[in-house]
C-alpha positions, 0 to 999 in steps of 0.5 A, a space after each residue: 499500500 502506498 503511503 500518503 504524503 502531505 503537500 502544499 497547494 499553490 494557487 494563483 491570486 485569482 483563486 482568492 475571493 472576497 465578499 462584502 458581508 455587511 448585510 450578514 453581519 448586521 443580521 447576525 448582530 440583530 439576531 444576537 441582540 434584537 435591540 440593536 435593530 433600532 441603533 445600527 444599520 447595514 452600513 454600520 455593521 462592519 464597524 460595530 463588529 470591528 469594535 466588538 473584536 477590540 472590546 471582546 474577541 469572544 463576543 466578536 467571534 460569536 457574531 462572526 460564527 453566526 455570520 458564517 452560518 448565514 453565508 453557508 454553502 458558497 462552495 468555497 473554502 472560508 479562510 478569514 474575516 478581514 475588515 468587513 469581508 469574508 475571504 474565500 479560496 476557490 480551491 476544491 476543483 484544484 485540490 481534486 485535479 492535483 491529487 489525481 494528477 500526482 497519483 496518475 502521472 507520478 504514482 504519488 498519493 497526496 493530501 493537501 495540508 496547506 494552501 498558499 495564494 502566490 503571484 503565479 499563473 497556474 496551480 502547483 504543489 510541493 511537499 509540505 516542507 518545501 516552500 516554493 513561493 511566498 504568500 502574497 498580500 493584496 495591493 498594499 494590504 500585507 496582512 490580507 489572508 493568503 494561506 490556509 492550513 487544514 487541521 485534517 489534511 484533505 
């Protein structure tokens, strides 16, 4: 039986998507505290959530989890919340394709442990302990989410 090897999947920047989720944040805030309905509107929701994180990370995470529930079934991998946006990676087709390719062409059975968004044109993969490309930010936002590590490799 062939052993399974952990790999890093490198994706081009176009595989990173973001969604403005102010509407869903607003709905989650009002769901968790109905009295807020009279105090805030959708355009204020992101600012309120960011303030919650500053005040109480636990409370901010509770609103974030409720917001994620309202955004289910996107077909994309949720990666992070960044200043009013949910960041997703469009990676599942690439994962399936690279696993099939490495098995059929190189007789290597792999699982994906890490995803890196890099400044590249096409999908690539390397063993997880080899860093071929550095993660890339977005425009001038160095901290913009560009990596994801799976707790359980897929």
